[in-house]
C-alpha positions in Angstrom: 124.6 204.5 134.4 126.1 202.3 131.8 128.0 200.4 134.5 124.7 199.8 136.3 123.1 198.4 133.2 126.0 196.1 132.6 125.8 194.8 136.1 122.1 194.2 135.7 122.7 192.3 132.5 125.4 190.2 134.1 123.2 189.5 137.1 120.4 188.5 134.8 122.7 186.3 132.7 124.1 184.7 135.9 120.5 184.0 137.1 119.7 182.4 133.7 122.8 180.3 133.8 122.3 179.3 137.4 118.7 178.3 137.0 118.9 176.7 133.6 117.9 173.0 133.3 120.9 172.4 131.1 124.3 171.8 132.6 126.4 174.9 132.1 130.0 174.8 133.1 133.4 176.2 132.3 136.8 174.8 132.4 140.4 175.8 131.7 142.3 174.7 128.7 144.1 172.1 130.9 140.6 170.6 131.8 140.0 172.0 135.3 136.4 172.8 136.1 135.9 176.5 136.9 132.1 176.9 137.2 129.1 174.6 137.8 125.5 175.5 137.7 122.4 173.9 139.3 121.5 172.2 136.0 124.9 170.5 136.0 124.4 169.5 139.6 121.0 168.0 138.7 122.3 166.2 135.6 125.7 164.9 136.8 124.9 164.6 140.6 127.9 166.6 141.8 127.5 169.8 143.8 129.6 172.8 142.8 131.7 172.4 146.0 132.5 168.8 145.0 133.3 169.4 141.4 134.9 172.8 141.0 138.7 172.4 140.6 138.3 168.7 139.6 139.5 167.6 136.1 136.8 167.4 133.5 137.9 163.8 132.9 135.9 162.8 136.0 132.8 163.0 133.8 134.2 160.9 130.9 133.7 157.1 130.7 137.1 155.3 130.2 136.4 154.6 126.5 135.6 158.3 125.8 138.8 159.9 127.4 140.2 160.5 123.9 137.4 163.1 123.3 139.1 165.5 125.8 142.1 166.2 123.6 139.9 166.4 120.5 137.6 169.0 122.1 140.5 171.1 123.6 142.2 171.0 120.1 139.1 172.5 118.5 138.7 175.1 121.3 142.4 176.2 121.0 141.6 176.8 117.3 138.7 179.0 118.3 136.2 176.6 116.9 132.7 176.0 118.3 131.2 172.6 118.8 127.5 172.4 118.3 125.2 169.5 119.4 127.9 167.0 119.9 126.1 163.9 121.2 128.2 161.6 123.4 128.1 159.7 126.7 129.2 161.0 130.1 129.3 159.4 133.6 127.3 160.6 136.6 128.5 160.7 140.2 126.7 157.4 140.9 128.6 155.8 138.0 125.6 155.5 135.7 126.0 156.8 132.1 123.8 159.2 130.2 123.5 160.5 126.7 124.3 164.3 126.4 124.2 166.8 123.6 127.1 169.3 124.1 127.5 172.8 122.8 131.1 174.0 123.5 132.5 177.4 122.9 135.9 179.0 123.6 136.3 181.6 126.5 138.5 184.6 125.7 140.1 187.2 128.0 140.0 191.0 127.4 142.9 190.7 125.0 141.1 188.0 123.0 143.2 185.1 124.1 141.4 181.8 124.5 141.7 180.8 128.1 139.1 178.1 128.5 135.8 176.7 127.3 132.2 176.9 128.3 130.0 173.8 127.9 126.2 173.6 127.7 125.2 169.9 128.2 121.7 168.8 127.7 120.5 165.3 129.0 119.2 163.5 125.9 119.1 160.1 127.5 115.3 159.8 127.4 115.2 161.1 123.9 117.9 158.6 122.8 116.1 155.7 124.6 112.9 156.8 122.9 114.7 156.8 119.6 116.2 153.4 120.3 112.9 152.0 121.3 111.4 153.4 118.2 114.2 151.9 116.1 113.8 148.6 117.8 110.1 148.8 117.3 110.6 149.5 113.7 113.1 146.7 113.4 110.7 144.3 115.1 107.9 145.4 112.9 110.1 144.8 109.8 111.0 141.4 111.2 107.4 140.6 111.9 106.5 141.7 108.4 109.2 139.4 107.0 108.0 136.5 109.1 104.4 137.1 108.1 105.4 137.3 104.4 107.3 134.0 104.8 104.3 132.3 106.6 101.9 133.7 104.1 104.1 132.6 101.2 104.3 129.1 102.6 100.5 129.0 103.1 100.0 130.2 99.5 102.0 127.3 98.0 99.1 124.9 98.5 97.0 127.1 96.2 99.2 126.3 93.3 97.3 123.7 91.2 98.7 120.2 91.2 101.8 121.3 93.2 103.8 118.3 94.5 105.2 117.9 98.0 108.7 118.3 96.6 107.7 121.7 95.1 106.2 122.7 98.4 109.5 122.1 100.2 111.4 123.9 97.4 109.1 126.9 97.8 109.5 126.9 101.6 113.3 126.8 101.3 113.2 129.8 99.0 111.1 131.8 101.5 112.9 131.0 104.7 116.2 132.9 104.4 114.5 136.3 103.8 112.6 135.9 107.1 115.8 135.7 109.1 117.9 138.7 110.2 120.9 137.6 108.2 119.5 136.1 104.9 122.9 135.9 103.2 124.3 133.5 105.8 121.1 131.5 106.4 121.1 127.9 105.1 118.2 125.5 105.5 117.5 121.7 105.3 114.2 119.8 105.6 114.0 116.0 106.3 110.7 114.3 105.5 109.7 110.8 104.6 113.3 109.6 104.2 114.1 112.5 101.8 116.3 115.6 102.1 115.5 119.1 100.7 118.1 121.8 101.2 119.2 125.3 100.0 122.1 125.5 97.6 124.3 127.1 100.3 123.4 124.5 102.9 126.1 123.6 105.4 125.7 122.0 108.8 127.1 124.3 111.5 126.9 124.6 115.3 124.9 127.8 115.0 121.5 126.3 114.2 117.8 126.1 115.2 115.9 122.9 114.8 112.2 122.1 114.9 110.6 118.7 114.7 107.0 117.7 114.3 105.1 114.5 113.4 103.0 114.5 110.2 100.9 111.4 109.4 103.2 109.1 111.4 106.3 110.5 109.7 108.8 112.9 111.3 109.2 116.4 109.7 112.5 118.1 110.7 113.3 121.7 109.8 116.9 122.9 110.5 118.1 126.5 110.0 121.9 127.1 110.1 123.9 130.3 110.3 127.1 130.0 108.3 128.8 132.4 110.8 128.7 132.9 114.5 125.6 135.0 115.1 122.9 134.7 117.7 119.3 133.8 116.8 116.5 136.1 117.9 113.9 134.7 120.3 111.3 135.5 117.6 113.2 133.4 115.1 113.0 130.4 117.6 109.3 130.9 117.6 109.2 131.4 113.8 110.8 128.1 113.0 108.1 126.3 115.1 105.4 128.4 113.3 106.8 127.2 109.9 106.8 123.5 110.9 103.2 123.9 112.2 102.2 125.6 108.9 104.0 122.8 106.9 102.3 120.1 109.0 98.9 121.6 108.1 99.8 121.9 104.4 101.3 118.4 104.2 98.3 116.8 105.9 96.0 118.6 103.5 98.2 117.7 100.5 98.7 114.1 101.4 94.9 113.8 102.1 94.3 115.3 98.6 96.9 112.9 97.1 95.3 109.9 98.8 91.9 111.0 97.5 93.3 111.3 94.0 95.0 108.0 94.4 91.8 106.4 95.6 89.9 107.9 92.6 92.6 106.4 90.3 92.4 103.1 92.1 88.6 103.1 91.8 88.8 104.0 88.2 91.4 101.3 87.6 89.3 98.8 89.5 86.3 99.6 87.4 88.4 99.3 84.2 89.9 96.1 85.5 86.5 94.7 86.3 85.3 95.5 82.8 88.4 93.9 81.4 88.1 91.0 83.8 84.4 90.4 82.8 85.4 90.5 79.1 88.4 88.3 79.7 86.4 85.7 81.7 83.7 85.7 79.1 86.3 85.0 76.4 88.0 82.4 78.6 84.7 80.6 79.2 83.8 80.7 75.5 87.3 79.8 74.2 88.3 77.4 77.0 89.4 73.9 75.9 87.7 72.6 79.1 84.0 72.5 79.6 82.5 75.2 81.8 79.1 74.3 83.4 77.2 76.6 85.8 74.0 75.3 87.5 71.6 76.6 90.1 70.8 75.3 93.6 68.6 72.6 92.0 71.3 71.5 89.6 69.5 73.0 86.6 71.8 74.4 83.9 72.1 78.2 83.8 75.3 78.6 81.8 77.7 76.5 79.8 80.3 77.1 77.1 80.6 75.6 73.6 83.2 73.1 74.6 80.9 71.6 77.3 78.1 71.1 74.8 80.5 69.7 72.2 81.9 67.2 74.8 78.5 65.6 75.3 77.4 66.0 71.6 74.6 68.6 72.2 74.1 72.3 71.3 74.1 74.9 74.1 70.4 75.5 73.4 69.6 71.8 73.9 71.4 71.7 77.3 70.3 75.1 78.8 67.8 74.8 81.6 68.2 71.0 81.8 69.2 69.2 85.0 72.8 68.2 85.4 71.5 64.7 86.3 69.9 64.3 82.8 73.3 63.6 81.4 74.3 60.8 83.8 73.5 57.2 84.5 71.6 56.5 87.8 74.7 55.4 89.8 76.5 58.6 88.9 73.4 60.7 89.8 73.6 59.5 93.4 77.3 60.5 93.6 76.6 63.9 92.0 73.8 64.7 94.5 76.0 63.9 97.4 78.7 66.2 96.0 76.1 69.0 95.5 75.4 68.9 99.2 79.1 69.5 99.8 78.9 72.6 97.6 76.0 73.9 99.8 78.4 73.5 102.7 81.0 75.7 100.9 83.3 72.9 100.0 85.3 73.0 96.8 86.1 69.6 95.3 87.6 67.7 92.4 86.2 64.3 91.4 86.1 61.9 88.5 82.6 61.6 87.1 81.0 59.8 84.1 78.6 61.6 81.7 76.6 60.1 78.9 77.2 61.3 75.3 74.2 62.0 73.1 75.2 58.9 71.2 75.0 56.8 74.4 78.8 56.4 74.9 80.4 57.1 78.3 82.5 60.2 78.7 85.0 60.1 81.5 85.8 63.5 83.1 87.5 65.3 85.9 85.1 67.8 87.4 86.4 70.7 89.6 83.5 72.6 91.2 83.2 75.6 93.5 80.0 76.8 95.3 78.3 80.1 94.4 76.8 82.2 97.2 75.0 85.6 97.0 76.0 88.6 99.1 73.8 87.4 101.9 75.5 84.0 102.0 72.7 82.1 100.4 73.7 79.1 98.2 72.9 79.9 94.6 74.5 77.0 92.8 77.9 75.9 91.6 80.4 76.4 88.8 82.3 73.4 87.4 85.3 73.1 85.1 85.2 69.7 83.3 88.1 68.0 81.5 87.4 65.1 79.2 89.8 62.3 80.2 88.1 59.6 78.1 91.2 59.1 75.9 93.5 59.2 79.0 91.4 56.5 80.6 91.7 54.3 77.5 95.5 55.0 77.5 95.8 54.2 81.2 94.0 50.9 80.7 96.4 50.1 77.8 99.4 51.1 79.9 98.3 48.9 82.8 98.0 45.9 80.4 101.4 46.7 78.8 103.0 47.1 82.2 101.8 43.7 83.2 103.3 42.3 80.1 106.6 44.1 80.7 106.7 43.0 84.3 106.3 39.4 83.1 109.0 39.9 80.5 111.3 41.5 83.1 110.8 38.6 85.4 111.6 36.2 82.6 114.7 38.3 81.7 116.0 38.4 85.2 115.4 34.7 85.6 117.2 34.0 82.3 120.2 36.3 83.2 120.5 34.6 86.6 120.2 31.1 85.1 122.6 31.8 82.2 125.1 33.5 84.5 125.1 30.5 86.9 125.3 28.1 83.9 128.3 30.1 82.5 130.1 30.2 85.8 130.4 26.5 86.1 132.3 25.8 82.9 134.1 29.1 83.2 135.4 28.2 86.6 136.7 24.9 85.1 138.4 26.8 82.3 139.9 29.3 84.7 141.1 26.6 87.1 142.6 24.5 84.3 144.4 27.6 82.9 145.7 28.5 86.3 147.0 25.0 86.8 148.8 24.9 83.5 150.4 28.3 84.1 151.5 27.4 87.6 152.7 23.8 87.1 153.4 23.2 83.4 154.6 26.6 82.3 158.1 25.4 81.6 156.9 22.5 79.5 155.0 24.8 77.1 156.3 26.2 73.9 156.2 30.0 73.5 153.2 29.8 71.3 151.2 27.5 73.6 152.1 29.7 76.6 150.9 32.8 74.7 147.5 31.1 73.9 147.2 29.8 77.5 147.7 33.4 78.8 145.0 34.6 76.4 142.6 31.9 77.7 143.4 32.9 81.4 143.0 36.6 80.8 139.8 36.1 78.8 138.2 33.8 81.4 139.0 36.3 84.2 137.4 39.1 82.2 134.3 36.9 81.4 134.1 36.0 85.1 134.2 39.7 86.1 131.5 40.5 83.5 129.2 37.8 84.8 129.7 38.9 88.4 128.9 42.4 87.4 125.8 41.4 85.5 124.6 39.4 88.6 125.3 42.4 90.9 123.3 44.7 88.6 120.5 42.2 88.6 120.5 42.1 92.4 120.6 45.9 92.6 117.7 46.2 90.3 115.7 43.7 92.3 116.8 45.4 95.6 117.9 42.0 96.7 121.6 42.9 97.3 122.0 43.1 101.1 125.0 44.5 102.9 126.6 42.7 105.8 128.0 45.7 107.6 130.4 45.4 110.5 133.0 47.8 112.1 136.1 47.5 109.9 139.4 49.2 109.7 139.2 51.3 106.5 143.0 51.9 106.4 143.7 48.1 106.5 141.1 47.5 103.6 142.8 50.2 101.5 146.3 48.8 102.2 145.2 45.3 101.2 143.7 46.6 98.0 146.9 48.4 97.1 148.9 45.2 97.8 146.5 43.0 95.7 147.0 45.4 92.7 150.7 45.9 93.1 151.5 43.4 90.3 149.3 45.4 88.0 150.8 48.8 89.0 154.4 47.4 88.9 153.8 46.1 85.3 153.0 49.7 84.3 155.8 51.1 86.5 153.2 53.3 88.3 154.1 54.7 91.8 151.3 54.6 94.4 151.7 57.0 97.4 149.7 56.5 100.6 148.8 59.1 103.1 146.7 57.3 105.7 146.1 57.8 109.5 147.0 54.8 111.8 143.5 53.4 111.9 139.9 54.5 111.1 137.0 52.2 112.1 133.7 52.4 110.2 130.7 50.1 109.6 131.0 48.7 106.1 130.4 45.5 104.2 134.1 44.6 103.8 133.7 42.5 100.6 131.5 45.1 98.9 133.7 48.0 100.1 136.8 46.2 98.8 135.0 45.7 95.5 134.5 49.6 95.2 138.1 50.4 96.1 139.4 47.7 93.7 137.2 49.0 90.9 138.3 52.7 91.3 142.0 51.9 91.9 142.0 49.5 88.9 140.5 52.2 86.7 143.2 54.7 88.0 146.0 52.2 87.1 144.5 51.4 83.7 144.0 55.1 82.8 147.4 56.3 83.9 150.2 56.1 81.4 153.4 54.2 82.3 155.6 55.8 84.9 152.7 57.8 86.3 151.6 58.4 89.9 148.6 57.6 92.0 147.9 59.3 95.4 145.7 57.8 98.0 144.7 59.5 101.2 142.0 59.3 103.9 140.6 62.3 105.9 137.8 62.6 108.4 135.8 65.3 110.0 132.7 65.4 112.2 130.4 64.7 109.2 132.1 62.1 107.1 135.2 60.0 106.2 136.6 60.9 102.8 138.8 58.6 100.7 140.6 60.3 97.8 142.2 58.5 94.8 144.0 60.9 92.5 146.0 59.9 89.4 148.1 61.7 86.9 146.4 59.9 84.0 144.5 60.9 80.9 141.8 62.7 82.8 138.1 63.2 81.8 136.2 65.6 79.6 132.8 67.0 80.7 131.0 64.5 78.4 133.0 61.6 79.9 132.2 62.7 83.5 128.5 62.7 82.7 128.7 59.2 81.2 131.1 57.7 83.9 128.6 56.2 86.4 126.0 55.0 83.9 125.3 51.3 83.2 127.7 50.0 80.6 129.1 53.6 80.5 132.5 52.5 79.2 134.6 55.3 77.9 136.2 54.2 74.6 139.9 55.0 74.4 141.0 52.3 72.0 143.1 53.6 69.2 143.5 57.1 70.7 147.2 56.6 71.5 146.7 57.5 75.1 149.0 54.7 76.4 146.3 53.2 78.7 144.7 49.8 79.2 141.4 50.0 77.3 139.9 46.7 78.5 136.7 46.8 80.7 132.9 46.2 80.6 131.7 49.6 81.8 129.9 48.1 84.7 132.5 48.7 87.5 131.9 52.4 88.3 128.1 52.0 88.0 128.2 49.1 90.5 130.6 51.1 92.7 128.3 54.1 92.9 125.3 51.9 93.8 127.3 50.1 96.5 128.6 53.4 98.0 125.1 54.8 98.1 123.9 51.6 99.8 126.4 52.6 102.5 124.7 56.0 102.7 127.7 57.6 101.0 128.5 59.2 97.7 131.2 59.2 95.0 132.5 62.5 93.5 134.7 62.9 90.5 136.8 65.9 89.4 139.1 66.5 86.4 140.4 69.5 84.7 140.3 67.8 81.3 142.3 65.6 79.0 145.8 64.6 80.3 145.3 66.5 83.6 144.5 63.5 85.8 141.3 62.7 87.7 140.3 62.5 91.4 137.7 60.2 92.8 136.4 60.9 96.3 134.3 58.4 98.3 132.5 60.0 101.3 131.0 57.7 104.0 128.7 59.7 106.2 128.7 59.1 109.9 124.9 59.8 110.2 122.2 58.8 107.8 121.5 61.6 105.3 118.0 62.7 104.1 118.4 62.5 100.4 
């Protein structure tokens, strides 16, 4: 009877096991499958015939094989394993989530000989849980995004918030809306300015959104500081943020423009008030007369100076015609000019008024038309300057200039006559002195010879002075004409050096020449020689004994340059300024400079004028006293526009 009951119980248990939806199987301690129910067949896809005898590892994914030893170890210890969730592999290779309950199997003696496993397919449950977690995560992310967008939108509600503060607030809100706030850095570019988070660093893991705001580009860039993927939602979010910022910025900039317009309007009103007051004071305090008259030339406004100019009071002149203060011939001119005002023409003219006492008042009248908003002529406004005293002075100046011109003519005539009168006896003295020195030198006593040398030297100096005065006279009258021909500049320079060799040898001065073979240029040979002789003579005179003078000629596409450099006493800044002036002789007598101090002070002035008549220029340079001087003559190949 007991045996029957036991068999019934076992049969019932076998039926339960066989028909259970859970996979129920048993295996040996070495992992061989011993039993396999229909639930196992349904869950794993293997039939009992296929699987019994196979190793349990056939159900394990490669990355889960280590679980076999862990489970066997626990079974050997007699431990139960409850609700162990893991992954197993089905016959078709797909994986599923299972919840395992594993218990040891003992024989009659109580020895553990295997293990039974109940496996429940929890894949759907796990997927549901995962979907729920993802949904929760997405919801949290959406909440973060919405908080970010709401926070950005709320910034505009802050009173008097600046655009800079809007961007700072946006930068503070963005990181918390991303999945990894701690490694999120952001930068915003707008209107040639940058705004960025403190941790900003440009990386290759970034999202960028660009949008145009009021003709300016707005760029938002979000960077991850480490290698993480951005969510699709984050790609959408960055565009939502730029769209939101666009709306905020357009609103804010429109608001700022409106405020600025209000300020400008307020400023303009204030400026208008100040301008009105300023012009009122200007008119009243002006030293010139201000006269406003209507389209019929009747006085509508004038300032105190205008009334004073004509000897009236403002009250006496108000309402009266402009023409009431003129002689008839001036009235005709004034009426013609008023017609010009009607045509919108501004003009300045000289006009005569009559003073209350009958005297003429000479003025310059500058007038402008006045039109109303419809373009209708309403009159004119005139600024009137009293030039009566100037007119008297001009008349006096003209009279005096005529007198001066006559005196100048007499002076020039006198200079020319005296110079010519002096040259005749001077030539005789010079010739006689030259004759005595050349033919009777040996017959003279030492004292007579000395006096004769003084006469010769003095007559030469006087001749040079007279010629200089005549040259200046011609220059002042613009009567000095050049006879320009193509000449060899090198040959002229060499001849001048040769002519002055006696003078340079007397002072033991060495002259060094650095000339090209030949340079042809159109010059007046006589006048050009005069320039070179003047400058070279000055160089010799102002260079102490045993000194050196360097001459060279260079040319380029623009000009020919002649340089005369000495190692002499040099020039101070004051001396350089005086150098080319008429009678601008630099006094060096008694200064122990070991130089020849004789000269009229006309040579360099005439030289400068002659060079300029050749369309050239003279330049001088010196580093100061005892540092020599350099004179440069530039002859330009093409006429210059001076």
